[in-house]
C-alpha positions in Angstrom: 143.9 123.0 173.1 145.0 124.8 170.0 143.3 128.4 169.7 140.1 128.6 167.9 139.2 131.1 165.4 139.6 134.1 167.1 136.5 135.9 168.0 134.5 138.5 166.2 135.7 142.0 165.9 134.2 144.2 168.6 135.2 146.8 166.4 135.8 147.6 162.7 139.6 147.5 161.4 141.5 150.7 160.5 144.6 151.8 158.3 147.5 151.2 160.4 150.0 153.8 160.7 153.8 153.0 161.7 153.8 152.7 165.6 156.8 152.9 168.0 157.2 148.8 169.2 158.1 148.4 172.9 161.1 146.8 172.6 160.3 142.9 173.8 159.7 142.3 177.2 162.5 140.5 179.4 161.1 137.1 180.2 162.7 136.8 183.8 161.6 140.2 184.7 158.6 140.3 183.0 157.0 136.6 182.6 153.2 137.7 182.3 154.1 140.4 180.1 156.5 138.6 177.8 154.5 135.5 177.2 150.5 135.6 176.3 148.6 133.4 179.0 147.3 130.1 177.9 144.6 129.9 175.6 141.3 129.7 176.6 138.9 129.7 173.6 135.8 130.2 175.5 137.1 133.1 177.9 138.7 135.1 175.3 135.5 135.4 173.3 133.5 135.9 176.1 135.8 138.4 177.5 135.4 140.3 173.5 132.3 140.2 173.6 131.3 141.7 177.0 134.5 144.4 177.4 133.6 144.9 173.4 130.0 145.6 174.3 131.0 147.7 177.3 133.3 150.2 175.6 130.9 150.7 172.7 128.8 152.3 175.1 131.3 154.5 176.7 132.3 157.9 175.6 135.5 156.5 174.0 136.9 156.4 170.8 137.9 152.7 170.3 140.0 151.9 167.3 141.7 148.6 166.0 145.1 149.1 164.0 145.4 153.4 164.4 147.6 155.3 166.6 146.7 157.2 169.3 146.4 161.2 168.7 144.0 160.7 165.8 141.5 163.8 164.6 137.8 162.9 165.9 135.4 165.6 166.2 134.1 164.5 169.9 137.5 164.9 171.2 136.4 161.7 173.5 139.7 159.9 174.9 140.4 157.1 172.7 141.5 153.4 173.1 143.7 152.2 170.2 144.0 148.6 170.0 147.0 147.5 168.1 146.5 143.8 169.2 143.1 142.8 169.9 143.4 139.4 170.1 146.4 139.8 172.8 144.0 142.3 174.6 141.3 140.3 174.7 142.9 136.9 175.6 144.6 138.8 178.7 141.5 140.0 179.8 139.8 137.2 179.6 142.5 135.2 181.7 143.4 138.0 184.1 140.4 140.7 184.4 141.6 143.8 185.0 145.4 142.7 185.2 145.8 141.9 182.0 144.1 145.0 181.4 147.2 146.8 182.7 150.0 144.0 181.2 148.4 144.6 177.9 149.1 148.0 178.0 152.9 146.8 179.5 153.1 145.0 176.7 151.9 147.6 174.2 149.1 145.8 172.3 146.8 149.3 173.3 147.3 153.0 174.1 145.5 156.1 174.4 146.3 159.8 173.6 144.6 160.6 176.9 145.2 157.8 179.3 144.0 159.5 182.9 140.6 161.0 180.4 140.6 157.0 179.4 140.7 155.4 182.8 138.5 158.0 184.2 136.4 157.0 182.1 136.4 153.5 183.0 136.9 154.8 186.9 133.1 156.4 186.5 131.3 153.6 185.1 133.1 150.5 187.1 129.9 149.4 188.1 128.5 149.0 184.6 131.3 147.4 182.7 129.8 143.6 183.5 126.0 143.1 183.5 124.8 142.7 186.6 123.2 139.2 186.5 127.0 138.6 185.5 128.5 139.7 188.7 128.6 136.2 190.1 130.9 135.1 187.9 133.1 137.6 189.2 135.8 134.9 191.3 136.2 133.6 187.5 138.3 136.9 186.6 140.4 137.0 189.8 142.5 135.5 192.0 143.1 135.5 195.7 146.3 137.7 196.9 149.5 135.6 197.4 150.6 134.7 201.0 154.2 135.6 199.8 152.7 139.4 200.0 151.6 139.5 204.1 152.7 142.3 206.0 154.6 140.3 208.5 157.6 142.1 209.7 159.3 140.3 207.2 157.4 140.5 204.5 156.6 144.5 205.2 160.0 144.9 204.6 160.2 143.6 201.3 157.3 145.1 199.9 158.9 148.4 201.0 162.1 147.3 199.3 160.1 146.1 195.9 158.6 150.0 195.6 160.6 152.3 197.6 164.1 151.0 197.4 163.7 151.5 193.0 165.9 153.9 193.3 166.2 157.9 194.9 167.1 159.2 191.4 163.8 157.7 189.6 161.8 159.5 192.3 163.6 162.7 191.8 163.0 162.2 188.2 159.6 163.2 188.6 159.1 164.5 192.1 159.4 168.2 192.9 162.4 168.7 194.9 160.7 168.7 198.4 160.4 165.0 197.1 157.0 164.7 198.9 155.4 161.4 197.3 151.9 162.2 198.7 149.2 164.9 197.6 149.9 168.3 198.0 147.2 171.3 198.9 146.8 173.4 196.2 145.3 177.4 196.1 144.4 177.0 192.4 143.7 174.8 189.5 144.6 174.0 187.5 148.4 173.7 189.3 151.8 174.2 187.6 154.5 172.6 188.4 156.4 175.0 189.8 153.4 175.1 192.4 154.2 171.7 193.5 156.6 172.9 196.6 154.9 175.6 198.2 152.3 173.0 198.3 153.9 170.4 199.6 154.9 172.5 202.6 151.1 173.9 202.6 150.0 169.9 203.1 152.9 169.6 205.7 152.1 172.6 207.9 148.5 172.0 207.8 149.1 168.2 208.9 151.9 169.8 212.2 149.1 172.4 212.9 146.6 169.8 213.1 148.9 167.6 215.5 149.3 171.0 217.7 153.2 170.5 216.5 155.3 173.5 217.8 158.6 174.3 219.9 159.7 171.7 222.3 156.9 169.0 221.2 158.3 165.6 220.5 156.7 163.9 217.7 156.8 160.4 216.5 156.4 160.0 212.4 155.6 156.9 210.7 156.5 157.1 207.2 159.8 158.9 206.6 159.5 159.3 203.0 162.4 161.7 202.1 162.4 163.8 205.3 160.5 166.5 204.6 157.7 166.8 207.0 160.9 165.6 209.4 162.7 168.9 208.1 159.8 171.0 208.9 158.9 169.8 211.8 162.4 170.6 213.4 162.3 173.8 212.1 159.5 174.7 214.4 161.7 173.2 217.0 160.4 169.8 217.6 162.5 166.5 218.3 161.3 164.1 215.5 161.6 160.5 215.6 161.0 159.0 212.3 160.1 155.4 210.9 160.9 153.6 207.8 161.8 150.6 206.6 163.2 151.8 203.3 167.1 151.9 203.1 167.3 154.4 200.2 165.0 156.5 201.8 166.6 156.8 204.7 170.1 157.1 203.5 168.5 160.3 201.6 166.6 161.7 204.5 169.6 161.4 206.8 171.9 163.4 204.3 169.3 165.5 203.8 168.3 166.5 207.3 172.5 166.7 208.4 172.3 169.3 205.1 170.4 171.4 206.7 171.9 171.3 210.1 169.0 169.6 212.1 170.3 166.1 212.8 170.3 166.9 216.3 166.7 167.6 216.0 165.5 164.2 214.0 166.4 160.6 214.6 166.0 158.5 211.3 165.2 155.2 212.5 164.7 151.6 210.2 162.1 150.4 212.4 158.8 148.7 211.6 156.2 150.7 213.7 155.1 147.9 215.8 158.6 147.9 217.3 158.3 151.7 218.3 159.3 152.7 221.6 158.1 155.3 223.8 155.5 157.8 224.1 155.2 161.0 222.0 153.4 164.6 222.2 152.0 163.9 218.6 151.7 161.5 215.7 152.1 162.2 212.5 151.7 159.3 209.5 151.2 160.4 205.6 149.9 157.8 203.4 151.6 155.1 205.2 148.2 153.3 206.5 147.7 151.7 202.6 151.2 150.1 202.9 150.0 148.3 206.4 147.4 145.9 205.1 144.2 145.3 206.3 145.2 142.4 208.5 147.7 144.8 210.1 144.8 147.5 210.6 144.6 146.8 214.2 148.5 146.1 214.9 148.8 150.1 213.6 146.2 151.3 215.4 147.4 150.3 218.8 150.6 151.2 218.0 149.3 154.8 217.1 147.4 154.7 220.8 150.6 153.3 222.6 152.6 155.8 221.3 150.6 158.8 222.3 150.6 160.4 225.7 147.7 161.4 227.1 146.2 164.5 225.5 147.7 163.8 222.6 146.9 164.2 218.9 147.4 161.7 215.8 147.3 163.6 212.5 146.9 161.1 209.6 146.8 162.0 205.9 144.9 158.6 204.2 143.6 157.4 200.8 140.7 156.1 201.3 138.0 154.2 199.0 134.1 153.4 199.5 133.4 150.3 202.0 132.4 148.2 199.8 134.5 148.6 196.9 137.2 148.1 199.7 135.8 144.8 200.8 136.4 143.7 197.1 139.4 145.1 196.8 140.5 143.3 199.8 140.0 139.7 198.9 141.6 140.3 195.4 144.6 140.1 193.5 145.1 143.7 191.4 147.5 145.3 189.3 148.3 147.2 191.2 149.1 144.7 194.0 151.0 142.9 192.0 153.2 145.3 190.5 153.1 149.0 192.6 152.4 148.1 196.2 152.4 144.4 197.1 150.6 144.1 200.6 149.0 147.2 200.3 145.0 148.1 200.8 143.4 151.5 200.3 141.2 151.6 203.5 137.7 153.1 203.8 136.3 155.7 205.7 134.6 153.9 207.8 137.3 151.1 208.4 139.8 154.1 210.0 136.8 155.0 211.9 136.0 151.3 213.7 139.9 150.2 213.4 140.7 153.6 215.6 137.7 153.2 217.9 138.8 150.1 219.1 142.1 151.2 219.9 141.0 153.8 221.9 140.7 156.7 219.3 138.1 158.7 218.5 137.8 160.9 215.4 137.9 164.6 215.8 138.4 165.7 212.1 137.8 164.7 208.4 138.9 166.6 205.8 138.8 165.4 202.3 140.3 167.0 198.7 140.6 164.5 196.2 141.0 166.8 193.7 143.8 168.2 194.9 145.4 164.6 194.4 143.8 164.3 191.2 146.2 167.7 190.1 149.2 166.1 192.2 149.1 163.3 190.1 149.3 164.9 187.0 151.9 167.3 187.4 154.2 163.6 188.3 152.7 162.1 185.5 154.0 164.4 182.7 157.2 165.2 184.7 157.7 161.2 184.3 156.7 161.3 180.5 158.9 164.1 179.8 162.1 162.7 181.5 161.6 159.4 180.0 165.3 159.5 178.6 166.3 159.8 182.4 164.4 157.2 183.7 165.8 154.9 180.9 169.1 156.4 181.3 168.7 155.0 185.2 168.2 151.4 183.5 164.2 151.5 183.5 162.9 149.4 180.7 160.1 150.4 178.1 158.1 147.6 180.3 158.8 149.9 183.0 158.1 153.1 181.9 154.8 151.8 180.7 154.0 150.3 184.0 154.8 153.7 185.9 152.8 156.1 183.1 149.8 153.9 183.6 150.1 153.7 187.5 150.1 157.0 187.2 147.5 158.2 185.6 145.3 155.1 186.9 145.6 156.9 190.1 145.0 159.9 188.7 141.2 158.4 187.3 141.0 157.6 190.8 140.7 160.9 192.1 139.3 162.4 189.4 136.1 160.3 189.2 135.9 160.3 193.0 136.2 156.8 193.3 139.5 157.3 195.3 139.7 160.2 198.2 142.4 161.8 200.6 141.7 162.5 204.3 143.9 164.2 206.7 142.0 162.7 210.1 143.2 163.5 213.3 142.9 160.9 216.0 142.9 161.8 220.0 142.6 159.6 223.0 140.4 162.2 224.6 142.0 162.5 227.9 142.7 165.8 228.8 146.0 167.6 229.3 
């Protein structure tokens, strides 16, 4: 069926200065970005009406056909629609996935992307009128079965993100190569503050886990080895698990260069296959990659690895319980392009699954504003090093994907839709 007349424009047309057009998306690599979804005139018209109405009511400057950065008296975040028909067509077909794909395709921009996304995250429950919430299933799809975190699926999902390139992550992370929230002493944070702030986060976790000289420590989720290095420097003996071959290779090299290879064992191993028992277990922002289906297995593995009197220190991103339940049933832009198979838990989910495994929550501290600062610094570094990223072979669509991902995540913490917490679990048996 041919596309009918375009819906009435939600915003006035403005003069269109020249803009940089992103290179055409490779249809083999980015099929859903390179090609617009099949025409669905009614859904496109409904999206234009509902989304246009919602955007007009938000503290945003929405423009059609102009470039981001135009002077405004209010200095509110802007949303510049270069191709409104494509924008509404994608949203009408795929909801928030379409919103993200439209950005990847260069159909809209903002001179304050995290500010724009913060406004949207703060008002997310008001974007669609309450009487229409029942129509949500028309704009969302279920998570694909191929993303399930079976042992094979978990390896593939980790590979799709963490094995992209060590050099890519080095282009925006600080020299510690820590890919989780730092803990700062003051705001606004500067990039040169990041190494000390990451060490402050790691040291706090090691203190919470009571890691000292002689501690036998299990780390689930190696990253690039910084926590293992800090723990070994305290005199601990560390077994650290990862499913990323790229991370394991570099972590081993860094640990060897520090002369701590005899104290740290880096294993390519699924947490479900861990053997032995340890004085302490630490896991930093790894639970988000486990998937709700496997949370019972994850907490059972934590409990089984713990000696009597031992402690578990987790750092975990969390969201509200109702939001988590909605997200768990939905294929999202993040699950499609960034973290396949992952799900951010709620505090309630962590507490309940831990308790079911025989672990009790001893302490729970949140610090969302620190993650917002961390992500801002990563995003600024990523955009400043765009040429380096391109030289590594990552095209414009990928660069826009990661800019959107980092800004999207920053907005989640700025709006408090997301939190990050350091949680101590114990099994309750005295030493």
